[in-house]
MIVO-681404 format. One line per field, with one value per residue (C-alpha): residue number from 1; x, y, z. Coordinates in Angstrom, 2 decimals. Layout:
resi <- c(NUM_...) $
c1 <- c(X_...) $
c2 <- c(Y_...) $
c3 <- c(Z_...) $
END
This chain:
resi <- c(1_2_3_4_5_6_7_8_9_10_11_12_13_14_15_16_17_18_19_20_21_22_23_24_25_26_27_28_29_30_31_32_33_34_35_36_37_38_39_40_41_42_43_44_45_46_47_48_49_50_51_52_53_54_55_56_57_58_59_60_61_62_63_64_65_66_67_68_69_70_71_72_73_74_75_76_77_78_79_80_81_82_83_84_85_86_87_88_89_90_91_92_93_94_95_96_97_98_99_100_101_102_103_104_105_106_107_108_109_110_111_112_113_114_115_116_117_118_119_120_121_122_123_124_125_126_127_128_129_130_131_132_133_134_135_136_137_138_139_140_141_142_143_144_145_146_147_148_149_150_151_152_153_154_155_156_157_158_159_160_161_162_163_164_165_166_167_168_169_170_171_172_173_174_175_176_177_178_179_180_181_182_183_184_185_186_187_188_189_190_191_192_193_194_195_196_197_198_199_200_201_202_203_204_205_206_207_208_209_210_211_212_213_214_215_216_217_218_219_220_221_222_223_224_225_226_227_228_229_230_231_232_233_234_235_236_237_238_239_240_241_242_243_244_245_246_247_248_249_250_251_252_253_254_255_256_257_258_259_260_261_262_263_264_265_266_267_268_269_270_271_272_273_274_275_276_277_278_279_280_281_282_283_284_285_286_287_288_289_290_291_292_293_294_295_296_297_298_299_300_301_302_303_304_305_306_307_308_309_310_311_312_313_314_315_316_317_318_319_320_321_322_323_324_325_326_327_328_329_330_331_332_333_334_335_336_337_338_339_340_341_342_343_344_345_346_347_348_349_350_351_352_353_354_355_356_357_358_359_360_361_362_363_364_365_366_367_368_369_370_371_372_373_374_375_376_377_378_379_380_381_382_383_384_385_386_387_388_389_390_391_392_393_394_395_396_397_398_399_400_401_402_403_404_405_406_407_408_409_410_411_412_413_414_415_416_417_418_419_420_421_422_423_424_425_426_427_428_429_430_431_432_433_434_435_436_437_438_439_440_441_442_443_444_445_446_447_448_449_450_451_452_453_454_455_456_457_458_459_460_461_462_463_464_465_466_467_468_469_470_471_472_473_474_475_476_477_478_479_480_481_482_483_484_485_486_487_488_489_490_491_492_493_494_495_496_497_498_499_500_501_502_503_504_505_506_507_508_509_510_511_512_513_514_515_516_517_518_519_520_521_522_523_524_525_526_527_528_529_530_531_532_533_534_535_536_537_538_539_540_541_542_543_544_545_546_547_548_549_550_551_552_553_554_555_556_557_558_559_560_561_562_563_564_565_566_567_568_569_570_571_572_573_574_575_576_577_578_579_580_581_582_583_584_585_586_587_588_589_590_591_592_593_594_595_596_597_598_599_600_601_602_603_604_605_606_607_608_609_610_611_612_613_614_615_616_617_618_619_620_621_622_623_624_625_626_627_628_629_630_631_632_633_634_635_636_637_638_639_640_641_642_643_644_645_646_647_648_649_650_651_652_653_654_655_656_657_658_659_660_661_662_663_664_665_666_667_668_669_670_671_672_673_674_675_676_677_678_679_680_681_682_683_684_685_686_687_688_689) $
c1 <- c(0.00_2.76_4.69_1.61_1.31_4.98_4.62_1.58_3.39_6.45_4.28_2.58_5.99_7.23_4.12_4.50_8.14_7.39_4.50_6.55_9.42_7.03_5.54_9.01_9.96_6.72_7.35_10.84_11.43_12.80_13.28_16.56_17.88_17.24_20.75_22.26_20.07_21.04_24.71_24.51_22.78_25.44_28.14_26.58_25.67_27.53_24.16_22.18_18.85_16.46_13.35_11.05_8.27_8.21_9.45_6.62_6.86_3.88_4.80_1.49_0.26_1.47_2.14_4.35_4.76_7.11_5.92_7.82_6.73_8.54_11.63_13.98_17.01_19.49_20.19_23.61_25.44_24.94_21.24_18.44_16.81_17.96_16.16_16.37_13.47_10.74_8.37_5.40_4.64_6.22_4.80_5.76_4.20_5.78_4.68_6.60_5.87_7.43_10.70_11.06_11.39_13.84_11.32_10.80_7.08_6.06_2.30_1.98_4.04_2.43_4.03_2.20_3.23_6.53_8.30_11.37_13.70_16.10_18.33_21.51_23.77_25.38_28.34_26.03_26.41_23.29_22.15_21.63_25.40_26.44_29.83_29.97_32.30_33.68_32.75_31.27_33.50_31.85_31.34_34.00_32.84_34.12_32.21_29.03_29.55_29.92_26.81_28.78_27.47_25.17_22.68_19.33_16.27_13.87_11.56_7.81_5.60_1.83_0.60_2.11_0.16_1.43_-0.67_-0.29_3.33_5.50_8.73_10.49_13.32_15.40_18.26_20.20_22.01_18.86_16.66_14.19_11.84_9.50_7.06_5.32_2.53_0.98_-2.51_-2.94_-1.04_-2.17_-0.14_-1.51_0.65_-0.74_1.26_-0.07_-2.24_-1.59_-0.01_-2.62_-1.88_-4.13_-2.50_-3.95_-1.58_-0.31_2.62_3.60_0.22_-1.64_-3.80_-3.40_-4.57_-3.03_-4.75_-3.51_-2.86_0.44_2.04_2.87_5.40_7.49_7.85_9.09_12.75_12.97_10.34_9.57_7.12_6.27_5.07_1.60_0.97_-2.35_-2.41_-4.92_-3.90_-5.40_-3.34_-3.47_-6.76_-5.28_-6.07_-3.28_-3.80_-0.93_-1.58_0.89_3.79_7.46_9.64_12.15_10.78_13.90_16.08_13.31_13.84_11.44_8.93_5.78_3.22_0.31_0.16_-2.74_-2.91_-5.88_-6.84_-8.88_-6.52_-2.74_-2.69_-3.94_-0.47_1.22_1.70_3.03_5.38_6.56_6.08_3.15_1.71_-0.51_-4.18_-3.82_-6.10_-7.93_-4.95_-4.21_-1.26_-1.35_1.59_3.09_6.37_8.66_12.25_14.52_15.34_19.07_19.06_16.28_12.56_10.65_7.41_5.43_2.10_2.58_-0.47_-0.60_-3.28_-3.54_-6.81_-7.21_-3.51_-2.29_0.99_1.61_4.67_7.31_10.09_12.95_14.24_17.68_17.88_21.30_23.97_22.63_18.98_18.59_15.26_14.93_11.59_9.89_6.62_3.94_0.78_-2.18_-2.73_-0.87_-2.43_0.02_-2.98_-3.47_-0.08_-0.26_-3.50_-2.89_0.48_-0.77_-1.54_-0.25_3.43_5.09_6.72_9.81_8.10_7.18_4.74_4.59_6.23_3.89_2.27_3.27_6.94_9.27_11.29_14.90_14.05_15.59_15.09_12.05_14.34_12.74_10.14_8.12_6.36_8.64_8.01_11.08_10.77_13.66_12.69_15.59_15.49_14.37_17.52_18.29_15.83_17.82_20.80_18.92_18.84_19.75_17.25_16.83_13.29_12.19_8.92_6.48_3.32_0.70_-0.75_0.65_-1.41_0.71_-1.23_-3.81_-1.13_-1.30_2.13_1.72_3.88_6.37_9.38_12.23_14.68_15.19_18.54_19.59_23.14_24.49_22.18_22.71_19.47_19.47_16.35_17.35_16.32_13.09_11.01_7.37_4.69_3.29_0.69_1.26_5.04_7.86_10.05_13.33_16.03_17.54_17.56_20.43_20.41_23.63_22.82_25.80_27.87_27.41_25.72_23.45_23.83_21.10_21.64_18.59_18.46_15.04_14.25_10.78_10.02_6.85_4.88_1.42_1.78_-1.82_-2.97_-0.53_-1.71_-5.35_-4.93_-3.21_-6.17_-3.66_-4.93_-6.62_-5.08_-2.33_-2.08_1.25_3.85_7.18_10.60_12.26_15.57_16.48_20.04_20.77_22.72_23.03_23.84_22.22_20.33_16.99_15.27_15.91_19.63_19.87_18.13_20.35_23.46_21.97_24.03_23.03_20.70_17.09_15.72_12.12_11.18_7.64_6.70_3.44_0.50_-2.07_-2.99_-6.13_-5.96_-7.01_-3.75_-1.75_-3.38_-1.94_1.63_1.39_-0.45_-3.57_-1.73_-3.11_-6.63_-5.82_-3.81_-6.49_-9.08_-6.87_-5.52_-8.24_-11.16_-12.24_-10.78_-10.27_-10.50_-7.08_-3.77_-1.40_1.97_4.96_7.32_8.39_12.00_13.30_16.87_18.31_21.81_22.00_25.13_25.22_21.48_21.16_19.18_20.06_18.03_20.08_17.12_13.50_11.32_7.58_6.62_2.97_1.26_0.88_3.77_7.10_7.86_11.43_12.69_15.73_16.68_17.32_15.60_17.43_16.66_18.27_15.95_13.26_13.45_12.30_13.98_12.71_11.82_9.34_9.46_6.59_7.19_4.12_4.84_2.57_4.28_1.31_0.75_3.22_1.35_3.21_5.73_8.15_6.81_8.96_8.20_9.41_8.48_9.08_8.15_5.41_4.13_5.18_4.47_4.07_4.57_5.30_8.83_8.13_11.47_11.11_7.54_8.72_11.36_8.73_6.70_9.76_10.04_12.48_14.02_15.04_16.22_16.06_19.20_18.09_20.28_21.20_20.22_16.65_16.54_17.52_14.86_12.20_13.22_12.58_9.04_8.40_8.62_9.16_11.79_9.04_8.31_9.50_11.35_13.62_14.99_16.97_16.24_12.59_11.78_13.20_10.77_9.68_9.87_6.51_6.13_3.82_1.70_0.84_2.07_0.23_-2.13_-0.31_-1.09_-4.73_-4.19_-7.43_-7.59_-8.61_-5.56_-3.22_-4.54_-3.99_-0.42_0.30_-1.39_0.73_3.95_2.91_1.75_4.94_7.38_5.31_4.21) $
c2 <- c(0.00_2.38_1.41_2.18_5.65_6.26_5.28_7.51_10.43_9.75_9.61_12.85_14.40_13.29_14.68_17.93_18.13_17.41_19.84_22.37_21.95_22.35_25.47_26.86_26.07_27.58_30.72_31.10_33.65_31.53_34.65_35.17_32.11_33.67_35.18_31.78_30.07_32.68_32.24_28.46_28.92_31.41_28.97_26.14_28.08_31.36_33.13_35.32_34.18_36.44_35.56_38.55_36.85_34.98_31.47_29.59_26.22_24.19_21.29_20.78_18.01_14.60_16.26_19.21_21.81_24.53_27.52_30.42_33.42_35.71_33.71_35.15_33.42_35.51_34.96_34.63_37.98_37.90_36.97_38.88_39.73_39.95_36.83_33.30_32.23_33.99_31.95_33.63_30.77_27.43_24.94_21.38_18.97_15.70_12.72_11.99_8.29_7.07_8.72_5.98_3.46_5.62_7.05_10.74_10.82_14.17_14.53_17.66_20.14_23.40_25.94_29.12_31.99_30.48_32.31_30.38_31.42_29.01_30.65_30.20_32.97_33.23_31.17_28.29_28.76_28.20_30.15_26.79_26.31_27.37_28.38_27.25_29.17_25.86_22.57_20.07_17.09_13.75_11.45_8.79_5.17_4.41_7.41_6.20_2.78_4.43_6.51_9.71_11.73_8.83_8.60_10.38_8.48_7.00_9.65_9.31_12.16_11.90_15.08_17.95_21.07_23.91_26.97_30.11_29.44_29.65_28.27_30.28_29.04_31.55_30.88_34.01_32.25_31.12_33.97_31.29_31.81_29.12_29.72_26.96_28.27_26.17_27.23_24.20_20.97_18.22_15.06_12.45_9.47_7.69_4.58_1.52_3.60_4.64_8.04_10.50_13.62_16.58_19.55_22.73_25.20_27.05_26.60_29.76_31.18_28.19_26.39_22.65_19.97_16.67_13.97_10.53_7.64_5.80_3.20_3.54_6.19_3.61_1.67_4.71_4.50_0.77_-0.99_-4.65_-4.82_-2.73_0.72_1.37_4.67_6.09_9.75_11.94_15.43_18.28_21.06_23.18_21.67_18.16_15.24_12.90_9.47_7.38_3.95_1.22_0.61_1.38_-1.32_1.11_4.67_6.16_4.91_5.41_1.84_-0.97_1.46_-0.06_2.65_3.02_6.65_8.33_11.99_13.60_17.13_19.17_22.04_22.13_25.95_25.78_24.44_27.71_29.03_25.72_25.41_28.99_29.61_29.88_26.49_26.26_25.33_21.66_18.88_16.97_14.90_11.83_9.70_6.27_4.09_1.83_3.09_0.30_0.51_2.64_6.35_5.70_3.29_3.07_3.76_1.71_3.09_0.01_-0.13_3.49_5.09_8.82_10.76_14.37_15.13_12.41_11.55_8.60_6.89_3.54_1.54_1.41_3.65_3.62_6.67_6.74_9.57_8.98_11.39_12.68_11.75_9.33_8.38_5.25_4.44_2.30_3.91_3.27_5.03_4.44_8.18_11.39_14.64_17.52_19.86_18.40_19.88_23.26_24.80_28.40_28.23_29.15_32.60_35.28_35.48_37.63_40.91_42.50_45.81_48.61_48.68_45.89_46.36_47.70_44.91_46.60_47.00_47.01_43.82_44.33_47.15_47.43_44.34_44.26_43.99_44.18_46.61_43.98_40.72_37.72_34.02_32.86_33.68_35.29_33.84_32.00_28.26_26.48_24.37_24.72_21.94_19.59_19.87_18.77_15.05_12.36_10.21_7.40_6.96_4.41_5.67_3.94_5.73_4.21_7.59_11.06_14.08_17.18_20.17_17.69_15.69_12.00_10.51_6.76_3.93_6.34_4.93_6.91_6.90_10.09_10.28_13.07_13.27_16.25_18.63_17.15_15.88_13.35_12.02_9.13_7.22_8.85_6.41_6.95_6.77_10.10_10.74_7.36_7.89_7.47_9.85_9.17_11.23_12.55_15.65_16.66_19.64_20.17_22.39_21.44_24.23_27.98_28.43_25.52_23.90_22.23_19.53_18.42_15.71_14.71_12.72_12.13_9.64_9.53_11.92_12.80_16.60_17.18_15.20_17.08_20.51_19.50_17.98_21.18_23.16_25.28_24.59_22.02_23.47_20.87_17.12_15.32_13.06_14.48_13.46_15.87_16.14_18.61_18.69_21.85_22.90_26.09_27.51_30.09_30.72_31.17_29.90_33.26_33.11_29.56_30.49_33.55_31.35_28.26_26.14_23.20_22.41_21.62_19.61_19.04_17.06_16.32_14.12_13.97_15.71_18.36_21.82_23.86_26.17_29.13_28.78_28.45_31.69_33.43_32.52_32.53_35.82_34.68_32.68_29.38_30.62_31.72_28.59_26.16_27.96_28.13_24.57_22.60_24.74_25.28_26.10_22.94_22.94_21.29_21.69_18.73_19.09_17.33_18.09_20.49_20.89_23.14_23.14_25.69_25.94_27.69_29.49_31.65_32.12_32.98_30.42_30.68_28.93_26.45_25.05_26.16_24.63_24.11_22.42_22.09_21.02_24.63_26.50_26.16_28.31_28.85_30.84_32.15_34.32_34.22_33.96_35.76_33.68_36.28_39.09_36.80_38.94_37.38_38.25_35.75_36.02_33.62_33.54_31.76_30.61_29.47_26.50_27.77_29.35_31.67_32.96_34.85_36.84_35.71_37.99_37.54_38.06_39.30_37.95_40.26_41.34_38.83_35.27_36.62_39.15_38.26_40.70_40.13_42.45_42.38_43.28_46.11_45.79_42.04_42.52_44.86_42.37_39.66_41.72_41.80_38.02_36.96_33.54_31.48_27.99_25.79_24.56_21.26_19.82_16.12_15.49_16.41_13.76_11.11_12.34_12.28_8.77_7.64_8.97_6.87_9.70_8.17_9.18_10.69_13.29_16.75_17.21_14.26_16.07_19.20_20.67_19.82_22.85_25.34_28.10_28.88_32.45_34.16_37.60_40.17_39.68_41.80_41.76_39.34_40.66_39.22_42.28_41.28_37.87_36.59_37.35_33.79_32.29_34.96_34.33_30.59_31.13_33.39_30.94_28.16_30.07_30.91_27.36_25.76_28.17_29.09_25.64) $
c3 <- c(0.00_0.92_-2.27_-4.39_-2.91_-3.54_-7.18_-7.61_-6.02_-8.20_-11.31_-10.45_-9.83_-13.23_-14.93_-13.04_-14.02_-17.68_-17.81_-15.90_-18.30_-21.22_-19.66_-19.09_-22.70_-23.97_-21.95_-23.37_-26.10_-28.93_-31.03_-29.21_-31.07_-34.51_-34.75_-33.95_-36.56_-39.14_-38.27_-38.77_-42.13_-43.17_-42.11_-44.13_-47.30_-47.29_-47.61_-45.23_-43.83_-41.95_-39.93_-39.74_-37.73_-34.44_-33.73_-32.02_-30.29_-29.07_-26.71_-24.88_-27.22_-28.36_-31.73_-30.86_-33.57_-34.69_-36.72_-38.20_-40.30_-42.71_-43.74_-46.37_-47.85_-49.82_-53.52_-55.12_-55.45_-59.24_-58.96_-60.61_-57.27_-53.62_-52.32_-53.61_-51.39_-49.46_-47.26_-45.67_-43.25_-42.41_-39.91_-38.97_-36.48_-35.31_-33.21_-30.01_-29.55_-32.88_-31.83_-29.20_-32.05_-34.00_-36.50_-37.12_-37.83_-39.33_-38.97_-41.08_-43.05_-44.13_-46.45_-47.45_-49.66_-50.79_-53.62_-54.76_-57.59_-59.28_-61.89_-63.90_-65.17_-68.62_-67.41_-66.45_-62.70_-60.60_-57.58_-55.87_-55.75_-52.26_-50.89_-47.28_-44.98_-43.65_-45.32_-42.90_-42.19_-42.89_-39.92_-39.53_-39.76_-36.27_-34.88_-36.55_-34.97_-31.57_-32.12_-32.47_-35.35_-36.18_-39.02_-39.09_-37.84_-40.42_-41.81_-42.34_-43.52_-43.18_-44.87_-46.85_-47.75_-49.94_-50.74_-52.85_-53.76_-56.87_-58.28_-61.00_-63.22_-65.19_-67.59_-68.55_-71.40_-73.20_-71.86_-70.81_-67.89_-66.56_-63.73_-61.78_-59.59_-56.83_-55.90_-53.66_-53.17_-50.84_-50.40_-48.00_-47.07_-44.04_-43.06_-44.89_-47.24_-50.86_-51.37_-52.63_-54.66_-55.46_-57.19_-58.69_-60.21_-63.24_-65.60_-67.46_-66.42_-67.91_-65.29_-64.76_-62.36_-61.29_-59.26_-58.51_-56.20_-55.88_-53.67_-50.01_-49.09_-47.22_-50.50_-52.38_-51.36_-50.52_-52.62_-51.98_-54.89_-58.00_-56.97_-58.50_-60.30_-61.42_-62.43_-64.28_-65.38_-67.37_-68.94_-72.08_-73.14_-72.99_-70.74_-69.65_-68.10_-66.72_-65.31_-64.38_-62.04_-61.37_-59.87_-58.36_-58.20_-56.60_-59.47_-62.08_-63.28_-64.04_-65.58_-67.06_-67.68_-70.10_-71.30_-73.10_-74.20_-75.93_-76.93_-79.40_-80.21_-79.84_-79.82_-76.24_-75.41_-76.47_-72.93_-71.70_-74.68_-74.25_-78.00_-80.43_-81.38_-84.49_-84.02_-84.94_-83.85_-82.65_-81.56_-79.48_-78.39_-76.81_-75.90_-73.27_-71.78_-70.58_-69.34_-67.19_-67.31_-66.98_-69.94_-72.53_-72.50_-75.07_-76.45_-77.39_-79.22_-80.22_-81.87_-82.66_-84.50_-85.74_-87.50_-90.13_-90.07_-88.03_-87.15_-85.52_-84.59_-81.90_-80.62_-78.15_-76.31_-74.72_-72.19_-70.67_-71.91_-75.27_-76.02_-78.93_-80.53_-82.67_-84.26_-86.88_-87.90_-90.50_-91.60_-93.87_-94.31_-93.55_-94.76_-94.41_-94.15_-90.66_-89.70_-91.48_-90.22_-89.31_-91.03_-94.48_-95.75_-98.00_-98.68_-96.08_-96.95_-95.62_-95.37_-97.76_-100.67_-103.24_-106.59_-109.31_-111.30_-114.53_-113.66_-116.66_-117.04_-116.11_-113.72_-110.28_-108.14_-105.92_-102.88_-99.48_-100.75_-102.63_-101.90_-101.57_-101.93_-100.05_-96.33_-94.44_-91.07_-89.39_-89.96_-86.77_-86.61_-82.88_-82.12_-84.39_-82.03_-78.93_-79.72_-82.24_-84.09_-86.58_-87.90_-90.49_-92.00_-94.35_-95.53_-97.80_-98.76_-98.11_-99.17_-99.85_-101.14_-102.51_-104.33_-103.43_-102.69_-102.33_-101.01_-99.49_-97.70_-96.20_-93.33_-91.32_-89.55_-87.18_-85.83_-83.90_-85.75_-89.23_-90.79_-93.63_-95.34_-97.59_-99.49_-100.64_-102.70_-103.60_-106.32_-107.51_-110.24_-111.92_-111.81_-109.33_-107.37_-105.61_-103.99_-100.79_-98.60_-96.34_-93.99_-92.05_-89.08_-86.92_-88.45_-87.92_-91.30_-92.27_-95.70_-97.75_-100.37_-102.36_-105.03_-106.35_-109.48_-110.92_-113.69_-115.81_-113.61_-114.91_-114.76_-115.73_-112.72_-110.46_-111.59_-111.36_-107.89_-106.72_-108.14_-110.10_-113.61_-115.83_-119.01_-119.47_-119.96_-120.25_-118.62_-117.44_-116.22_-113.83_-112.03_-109.30_-107.99_-105.97_-102.89_-100.89_-97.51_-95.29_-92.09_-93.87_-97.01_-98.66_-97.89_-99.21_-102.45_-102.86_-102.97_-104.62_-107.02_-109.18_-112.04_-112.87_-115.75_-116.87_-120.00_-121.23_-124.17_-126.08_-124.47_-125.09_-123.84_-124.07_-127.05_-124.90_-122.99_-126.23_-127.39_-124.36_-125.33_-129.14_-129.25_-131.06_-133.72_-132.56_-133.05_-136.59_-137.37_-136.24_-138.33_-141.44_-141.26_-139.53_-140.59_-136.98_-133.59_-131.52_-127.72_-127.30_-129.12_-129.43_-127.64_-129.14_-126.27_-123.56_-122.39_-119.62_-118.35_-115.93_-114.52_-111.16_-109.98_-106.87_-106.91_-110.61_-112.64_-116.34_-119.02_-121.08_-122.95_-123.03_-125.74_-126.12_-129.39_-130.50_-133.69_-134.80_-133.23_-131.55_-128.51_-127.37_-124.43_-122.70_-119.76_-116.05_-112.68_-109.90_-106.81_-104.54_-105.61_-107.11_-110.25_-113.55_-116.85_-119.41_-123.11_-124.71_-128.53_-130.35_-133.95_-135.94_-138.18_-140.96_-144.00_-144.50_-140.97_-138.80_-136.20_-133.05_-131.36_-128.42_-124.92_-122.07_-118.60_-115.84_-112.35_-109.58_-108.73_-106.48_-109.04_-112.61_-115.47_-119.23_-122.21_-125.94_-127.08_-129.60_-131.43_-131.85_-133.00_-135.74_-136.82_-136.98_-139.43_-141.69_-141.58_-138.82_-139.32_-136.27_-135.47_-132.39_-130.66_-129.16_-126.38_-126.68_-123.06_-123.92_-126.65_-124.10_-121.68_-124.39_-125.34_-121.77_-122.11_-125.23_-127.76_-131.23_-133.76_-135.90_-133.24_-134.43_-131.13_-131.92_-134.96_-134.07_-137.50_-137.31_-135.31_-137.79_-138.59_-142.12_-143.36_-143.71_-145.19_-143.74_-140.65_-137.64_-134.04_-131.79_-129.17_-126.15_-124.08_-124.39_-122.76_-121.25_-117.54_-116.69_-118.40_-116.98_-113.48_-113.85_-115.03_-112.04_-109.69_-111.13_-110.46_-106.92_-106.29_-107.51_-105.87_-102.83_-101.68) $
END
């Protein structure tokens, strides 16, 4: 009985002592320790820390808490603002009982009004790199064994709440600024229960939400089984669903996640991307990501869709060191219109008024004062240097400006900024195309090398599909072999070198279009010879060869031979100024009619002009005799198209014009507006798109 009373009295004494100690501690002014805390922070980081508010300690519960207001942590001396971090309120509560078993159990962490800045200067140094006054010495193994300077107790956090806070990242070298705003973040991780996440915030002022459940927090660092992940997010008009597991979350290995992304309009991603994104969509992406972040992530069962266009296949992404993407993709349909919405429009100008439509050929170049077809915007080559890639692509049908490219196969290789697309094999308009494209962007000034060959292409179908004109029917062979260097398309064209070759065999053209070039002669010829004007005029051949040196394309052969007339041409196209200086000379084959006169084509590629050469017209009236110089290469090209030896184009002398006395200048200046518009539209369509 006496022992029981003693124990009760002793217990009461202990409680009184503990409560008394707590009361004493609670009554203490902890603010007097702020200078010591600041000094320790300065010693560890070399930075100043100030606590403007009070330090408050609550020990009268089983979950004692510490709260502090108005914390400021200094930025690096070179930083863009004085403080790296400002925290309006910080509070932490812990449980006492788990400490007896060596576990630091944090019941709750609350952060409000945090404003954290992470930045790098032009030299690549980060403000998160601290210079401690005296580096801390690591604990010796023998001291750890003795319990001196031992390891931290196991940590368990039950709940984290962050409100009205922001994290800003600034890179002075790239002038990039990213801002992550946290309106509210709640993370619940009760022992034995799944970790729950609920986040509402903004990224570059674009709102987003993330909700999800994952494995237990205790399994995060030392997993004994795959860590489940189920996350649903919404951002930039897109929904993202991630479902699967990660074998080792801390090492980001053993990833097996199903990923699905869907959205209606990619332009809603502009704020998140930090740059304008065209209004493309609807879009979707589904895949299964398997692998490890430190090795390779495989994208299995990959299926992507943009509008009507779709891609399927597999890919592998290596993230360690330099990112490398390898992929094998196939598609039943890709329509480039699905990727160019909002990107089309009138040709941009460099400022100033457009050149007059009636400008005299050979006049001063349009320069930056007129409309231009070739844009001067810098080529977006920086993105090519961010990663390497090797993509094998097969497309059953590719629609490009309404032209159907079928059975396309190519391999796209990217190495250190150099892009190579080869081989290019496809069927186009009943013919075949092949070639390669190489863009070397690893050097200061990018270089472009383009080799494209087309065999037996139905040009009439191409022009009709492009909605340029239905005036022409014929099959062509074409070769394009050019190279240039520059930081924009305009610069590349200004220094272009190479050659172009186009050869067409038998075909036909609407007589109304022939009238435009021959100056009315075709109309007269058809009536005189055939007794009536036919809708179509037979074409024997068309040959066009240009040599390009330093941006100046010079005609080496330009011939258009029909049943009634032969049209030859010569001149230049200045790709630097886009100035046209061409002469087209029609020669009727009739010995009794000679009404056609030369036509000069001037102006620019964007705004061509046409006019009769008065001096040549006068010479025609007197009976000008001319002959055609037919290049041997053209004969070979025509032979490939099945042109027979009886064709006038196969005989260099067959195109010689007969002398015809008398006659009047052709009325080329009165070209029908419909035909003229179609010719201009054809030029703009070919060069502009």
